[in-house]
MOPAC internal coordinates of N, CA, C and O (Angstrom, degrees):
PM7 1SCF
backbone

  N    0.0000 0     0.00 0     0.00 0    0    0    0
  C    1.4406 1     0.00 0     0.00 0    1    0    0
  C    1.5167 1   108.51 1     0.00 0    2    1    0
  O    1.2310 1   120.56 1   -56.95 1    3    2    1
  N    1.2920 1   116.54 1   123.05 1    3    2    1
  C    1.4599 1   121.31 1   176.09 1    5    3    2
  C    1.5248 1   108.24 1   -85.22 1    6    5    3
  O    1.2310 1   120.92 1   -55.08 1    7    6    5
  N    1.3185 1   115.84 1   124.92 1    7    6    5
  C    1.4580 1   120.38 1  -178.55 1    9    7    6
  C    1.5251 1   111.20 1   -85.92 1   10    9    7
  O    1.2310 1   120.87 1   -36.16 1   11   10    9
  N    1.3238 1   115.95 1   143.84 1   11   10    9
  C    1.4643 1   120.43 1   173.66 1   13   11   10
  C    1.5272 1   108.03 1   -77.66 1   14   13   11
  O    1.2310 1   120.29 1   -11.58 1   15   14   13
  N    1.3129 1   117.04 1   168.42 1   15   14   13
  C    1.4708 1   120.54 1   177.62 1   17   15   14
  C    1.5229 1   110.68 1   -59.70 1   18   17   15
  O    1.2310 1   120.56 1   140.13 1   19   18   17
  N    1.3216 1   116.53 1   -39.87 1   19   18   17
  C    1.4654 1   120.77 1   179.55 1   21   19   18
  C    1.5285 1   110.74 1   -64.50 1   22   21   19
  O    1.2310 1   120.24 1   136.33 1   23   22   21
  N    1.3365 1   117.15 1   -43.67 1   23   22   21
  C    1.4617 1   120.96 1   179.14 1   25   23   22
  C    1.5226 1   110.93 1   -64.45 1   26   25   23
  O    1.2310 1   120.16 1   139.82 1   27   26   25
  N    1.3379 1   117.30 1   -40.18 1   27   26   25
  C    1.4723 1   120.68 1   178.07 1   29   27   26
  C    1.5193 1   110.63 1   -62.31 1   30   29   27
  O    1.2310 1   120.72 1   137.68 1   31   30   29
  N    1.3364 1   116.22 1   -42.32 1   31   30   29
  C    1.4688 1   120.19 1   179.77 1   33   31   30
  C    1.5303 1   110.40 1   -63.91 1   34   33   31
  O    1.2310 1   120.41 1   137.02 1   35   34   33
  N    1.3267 1   116.82 1   -42.98 1   35   34   33
  C    1.4670 1   120.88 1   178.59 1   37   35   34
  C    1.5255 1   111.11 1   -63.82 1   38   37   35
  O    1.2310 1   120.71 1   136.37 1   39   38   37
  N    1.3226 1   116.24 1   -43.63 1   39   38   37
  C    1.4601 1   120.35 1   179.97 1   41   39   38
  C    1.5254 1   110.85 1   -65.48 1   42   41   39
  O    1.2310 1   120.32 1   139.30 1   43   42   41
  N    1.3025 1   116.99 1   -40.70 1   43   42   41
  C    1.4706 1   121.26 1   178.51 1   45   43   42
  C    1.5287 1   110.34 1   -58.61 1   46   45   43
  O    1.2310 1   120.36 1   137.21 1   47   46   45
  N    1.3218 1   116.92 1   -42.79 1   47   46   45
  C    1.4556 1   120.73 1  -177.27 1   49   47   46
  C    1.5330 1   113.03 1   -78.99 1   50   49   47
  O    1.2310 1   120.39 1   167.44 1   51   50   49
  N    1.3217 1   116.86 1   -12.56 1   51   50   49
  C    1.4676 1   121.16 1   177.47 1   53   51   50
  C    1.5288 1   110.62 1   -56.41 1   54   53   51
  O    1.2310 1   120.64 1   147.59 1   55   54   53
  N    1.3320 1   116.38 1   -32.41 1   55   54   53
  C    1.4617 1   122.13 1   178.71 1   57   55   54
  C    1.5242 1   111.27 1  -118.09 1   58   57   55
  O    1.2310 1   120.61 1  -153.13 1   59   58   57
  N    1.3310 1   116.45 1    26.87 1   59   58   57
  C    1.4647 1   120.48 1   176.57 1   61   59   58
  C    1.5117 1   113.69 1    65.56 1   62   61   59
  O    1.2310 1   120.13 1  -149.54 1   63   62   61
  N    1.3292 1   117.35 1    30.46 1   63   62   61
  C    1.4587 1   120.65 1   179.42 1   65   63   62
  C    1.5193 1   113.68 1    77.22 1   66   65   63
  O    1.2310 1   120.92 1  -161.24 1   67   66   65
  N    1.3293 1   115.85 1    18.76 1   67   66   65
  C    1.4664 1   120.62 1  -177.74 1   69   67   66
  C    1.5262 1   111.05 1  -121.04 1   70   69   67
  O    1.2310 1   121.37 1   -23.96 1   71   70   69
  N    1.3161 1   114.98 1   156.04 1   71   70   69
  C    1.4624 1   121.96 1   177.53 1   73   71   70
  C    1.5294 1   109.31 1   -64.59 1   74   73   71
  O    1.2310 1   120.51 1   -44.93 1   75   74   73
  N    1.3143 1   116.63 1   135.07 1   75   74   73
  C    1.4631 1   121.23 1  -179.92 1   77   75   74
  C    1.5258 1   112.22 1   -67.66 1   78   77   75
  O    1.2310 1   119.82 1   159.06 1   79   78   77
  N    1.3241 1   117.95 1   -20.94 1   79   78   77
  C    1.4611 1   121.57 1  -175.99 1   81   79   78
  C    1.5260 1   113.38 1   -94.38 1   82   81   79
  O    1.2310 1   120.54 1   129.08 1   83   82   81
  N    1.3292 1   116.58 1   -50.92 1   83   82   81
  C    1.4651 1   119.18 1  -173.67 1   85   83   82
  C    1.5243 1   113.68 1  -108.24 1   86   85   83
  O    1.2310 1   120.02 1   167.57 1   87   86   85
  N    1.3315 1   117.57 1   -12.43 1   87   86   85
  C    1.4581 1   120.55 1   178.54 1   89   87   86
  C    1.5152 1   114.70 1    82.59 1   90   89   87
  O    1.2310 1   120.10 1  -179.51 1   91   90   89
  N    1.3354 1   117.41 1     0.49 1   91   90   89
  C    1.4638 1   120.36 1   178.40 1   93   91   90
  C    1.5241 1   109.93 1   -69.10 1   94   93   91
  O    1.2310 1   121.19 1   -29.34 1   95   94   93
  N    1.3271 1   115.33 1   150.66 1   95   94   93
  C    1.4539 1   120.02 1   177.06 1   97   95   94
  C    1.5251 1   109.52 1   -64.95 1   98   97   95
  O    1.2310 1   120.50 1   -45.11 1   99   98   97
  N    1.3209 1   116.65 1   134.89 1   99   98   97
  C    1.4597 1   120.98 1  -179.59 1  101   99   98
  C    1.5179 1   110.02 1   -74.75 1  102  101   99
  O    1.2310 1   120.67 1   -45.53 1  103  102  101
  N    1.3150 1   116.32 1   134.47 1  103  102  101
  C    1.4558 1   121.54 1   175.32 1  105  103  102
  C    1.5169 1   109.97 1   -89.15 1  106  105  103
  O    1.2310 1   120.96 1    21.60 1  107  106  105
  N    1.3151 1   115.77 1  -158.40 1  107  106  105
  C    1.4633 1   120.45 1   178.68 1  109  107  106
  C    1.5258 1   111.60 1   -72.83 1  110  109  107
  O    1.2310 1   120.58 1   148.22 1  111  110  109
  N    1.3119 1   116.49 1   -31.78 1  111  110  109
  C    1.4682 1   121.52 1  -177.61 1  113  111  110
  C    1.5252 1   109.41 1  -103.79 1  114  113  111
  O    1.2310 1   120.49 1   -78.29 1  115  114  113
  N    1.3114 1   116.67 1   101.71 1  115  114  113
  C    1.4587 1   121.88 1   175.65 1  117  115  114
  C    1.5197 1   107.91 1  -143.39 1  118  117  115
  O    1.2310 1   120.64 1   -15.32 1  119  118  117
  N    1.3199 1   116.39 1   164.68 1  119  118  117
  C    1.4607 1   119.80 1  -178.47 1  121  119  118
  C    1.5278 1   110.30 1  -131.74 1  122  121  119
  O    1.2310 1   121.36 1   -10.89 1  123  122  121
  N    1.3041 1   115.00 1   169.11 1  123  122  121
  C    1.4616 1   121.53 1   178.90 1  125  123  122
  C    1.5231 1   108.86 1  -106.99 1  126  125  123
  O    1.2310 1   120.89 1   -48.53 1  127  126  125
  N    1.3183 1   115.91 1   131.47 1  127  126  125
  C    1.4649 1   122.02 1   176.40 1  129  127  126
  C    1.5231 1   109.54 1  -108.05 1  130  129  127
  O    1.2310 1   120.88 1   -36.37 1  131  130  129
  N    1.3212 1   115.93 1   143.63 1  131  130  129
  C    1.4621 1   120.34 1   174.23 1  133  131  130
  C    1.5295 1   108.89 1   -78.51 1  134  133  131
  O    1.2310 1   120.30 1   -41.71 1  135  134  133
  N    1.3158 1   117.03 1   138.29 1  135  134  133
  C    1.4597 1   121.52 1   175.17 1  137  135  134
  C    1.5286 1   108.39 1   -74.78 1  138  137  135
  O    1.2310 1   120.57 1   125.46 1  139  138  137
  N    1.3149 1   116.51 1   -54.54 1  139  138  137
  C    1.4612 1   122.64 1   173.45 1  141  139  138
  C    1.5258 1   107.14 1   -96.58 1  142  141  139
  O    1.2310 1   120.43 1   -52.11 1  143  142  141
  N    1.2912 1   116.78 1   127.89 1  143  142  141
  C    1.4647 1   121.50 1  -174.64 1  145  143  142
  C    1.5270 1   112.91 1   -59.92 1  146  145  143
  O    1.2310 1   121.73 1   -32.79 1  147  146  145
  N    1.3326 1   114.30 1   147.21 1  147  146  145
  C    1.4591 1   121.75 1   175.57 1  149  147  146
  C    1.5207 1   109.36 1   -92.40 1  150  149  147
  O    1.2310 1   120.30 1   147.60 1  151  150  149
  N    1.3000 1   117.03 1   -32.40 1  151  150  149
  C    1.4671 1   125.13 1  -179.35 1  153  151  150
  C    1.5179 1   112.73 1    59.48 1  154  153  151
  O    1.2310 1   121.16 1   -96.24 1  155  154  153
  N    1.2989 1   115.39 1    83.76 1  155  154  153
  C    1.4606 1   120.06 1   174.88 1  157  155  154
  C    1.5221 1   108.03 1   -82.85 1  158  157  155
  O    1.2310 1   120.53 1   -43.76 1  159  158  157
  N    1.3004 1   116.59 1   136.24 1  159  158  157
  C    1.4582 1   122.37 1  -176.14 1  161  159  158
  C    1.5268 1   108.58 1  -111.88 1  162  161  159
  O    1.2310 1   120.51 1   -74.00 1  163  162  161
  N    1.3329 1   116.62 1   106.00 1  163  162  161
  C    1.4643 1   118.98 1  -176.72 1  165  163  162
  C    1.5231 1   112.54 1   -70.49 1  166  165  163
  O    1.2310 1   119.74 1   158.91 1  167  166  165
  N    1.3215 1   118.11 1   -21.09 1  167  166  165
  C    1.4675 1   119.29 1  -179.00 1  169  167  166
  C    1.5308 1   112.75 1   -71.49 1  170  169  167
  O    1.2310 1   120.20 1   160.72 1  171  170  169
  N    1.3379 1   117.23 1   -19.28 1  171  170  169
  C    1.4642 1   118.92 1   178.01 1  173  171  170
  C    1.5330 1   111.34 1  -116.19 1  174  173  171
  O    1.2310 1   120.68 1  -146.45 1  175  174  173
  N    1.3193 1   116.30 1    33.55 1  175  174  173
  C    1.4589 1   120.79 1   175.42 1  177  175  174
  C    1.5126 1   114.70 1    79.46 1  178  177  175
  O    1.2310 1   119.74 1  -146.37 1  179  178  177
  N    1.3197 1   118.11 1    33.63 1  179  178  177
  C    1.4651 1   123.92 1   178.07 1  181  179  178
  C    1.5250 1   114.14 1    67.31 1  182  181  179
  O    1.2310 1   119.85 1  -158.65 1  183  182  181
  N    1.3105 1   117.89 1    21.35 1  183  182  181
  C    1.4636 1   120.15 1   175.81 1  185  183  182
  C    1.5277 1   109.05 1   -66.70 1  186  185  183
  O    1.2310 1   120.49 1   -32.54 1  187  186  185
  N    1.3159 1   116.67 1   147.46 1  187  186  185
  C    1.4585 1   121.56 1  -179.83 1  189  187  186
  C    1.5217 1   110.31 1   -89.56 1  190  189  187
  O    1.2310 1   121.01 1   -44.39 1  191  190  189
  N    1.3309 1   115.67 1   135.61 1  191  190  189
  C    1.4541 1   120.35 1   176.26 1  193  191  190
  C    1.5275 1   111.07 1   -76.01 1  194  193  191
  O    1.2310 1   120.34 1   149.98 1  195  194  193
  N    1.3494 1   116.96 1   -30.02 1  195  194  193
  C    1.4672 1   120.73 1  -179.23 1  197  195  194
  C    1.5295 1   109.91 1  -135.12 1  198  197  195
  O    1.2310 1   119.86 1  -106.32 1  199  198  197
  N    1.3320 1   117.86 1    73.68 1  199  198  197
  C    1.4672 1   121.11 1  -176.73 1  201  199  198
  C    1.5218 1   113.58 1   -63.59 1  202  201  199
  O    1.2310 1   119.85 1   158.27 1  203  202  201
  N    1.3185 1   117.90 1   -21.73 1  203  202  201
  C    1.4665 1   120.06 1   178.83 1  205  203  202
  C    1.5251 1   112.39 1   -64.17 1  206  205  203
  O    1.2310 1   120.05 1   163.04 1  207  206  205
  N    1.3284 1   117.51 1   -16.96 1  207  206  205
  C    1.4605 1   121.83 1   178.59 1  209  207  206
  C    1.5249 1   112.95 1   -89.09 1  210  209  207
  O    1.2310 1   119.96 1   178.18 1  211  210  209
  N    1.3135 1   117.69 1    -1.82 1  211  210  209
  C    1.4656 1   120.94 1  -178.26 1  213  211  210
  C    1.5291 1   109.86 1   -90.91 1  214  213  211
  O    1.2310 1   120.92 1  -114.43 1  215  214  213
  N    1.3343 1   115.85 1    65.57 1  215  214  213
  C    1.4561 1   122.58 1  -179.11 1  217  215  214
  C    1.5237 1   110.21 1  -131.04 1  218  217  215
  O    1.2310 1   120.69 1   -21.98 1  219  218  217
  N    1.3153 1   116.28 1   158.02 1  219  218  217
  C    1.4637 1   121.12 1   179.02 1  221  219  218
  C    1.5274 1   110.47 1   -63.30 1  222  221  219
  O    1.2310 1   120.07 1   144.24 1  223  222  221
  N    1.3181 1   117.47 1   -35.76 1  223  222  221
  C    1.4678 1   120.08 1  -179.55 1  225  223  222
  C    1.5265 1   112.32 1   -66.28 1  226  225  223
  O    1.2310 1   120.01 1   164.79 1  227  226  225
  N    1.3279 1   117.58 1   -15.21 1  227  226  225
  C    1.4603 1   122.72 1   178.57 1  229  227  226
  C    1.5303 1   111.18 1  -103.29 1  230  229  227
  O    1.2310 1   120.35 1  -158.11 1  231  230  229
  N    1.3263 1   116.94 1    21.89 1  231  230  229
  C    1.4630 1   120.86 1  -178.54 1  233  231  230
  C    1.5197 1   111.31 1  -124.23 1  234  233  231
  O    1.2310 1   121.44 1   -26.65 1  235  234  233
  N    1.3216 1   114.86 1   153.35 1  235  234  233
  C    1.4608 1   121.90 1   174.51 1  237  235  234
  C    1.5204 1   108.39 1  -131.98 1  238  237  235
  O    1.2310 1   120.07 1   -29.55 1  239  238  237
  N    1.3379 1   117.47 1   150.45 1  239  238  237
  C    1.4556 1   120.32 1   177.80 1  241  239  238
  C    1.5287 1   110.77 1   -77.82 1  242  241  239
  O    1.2310 1   120.59 1   -38.98 1  243  242  241
  N    1.3210 1   116.49 1   141.02 1  243  242  241
  C    1.4632 1   120.87 1  -178.95 1  245  243  242
  C    1.5245 1   110.49 1  -141.19 1  246  245  243
  O    1.2310 1   121.11 1   -36.82 1  247  246  245
  N    1.3423 1   115.48 1   143.18 1  247  246  245
  C    1.4685 1   119.02 1   178.63 1  249  247  246
  C    1.5143 1   111.25 1   -93.54 1  250  249  247
  O    1.2310 1   120.10 1   180.00 1  251  250  249

């Protein structure tokens, strides 16, 4: 799931601008991790096994 700028800003502030894992302040280059796996399957063209987990509410910011 590609996040919009607004979604990235909301996700960043979900943890006060800090990495959900180590607590370090997020820089300009950070990514979003799924809490519950989406499981992309490359053998069937990258289809998701659990697309319901591909939501912003199921993501955390990570450095």
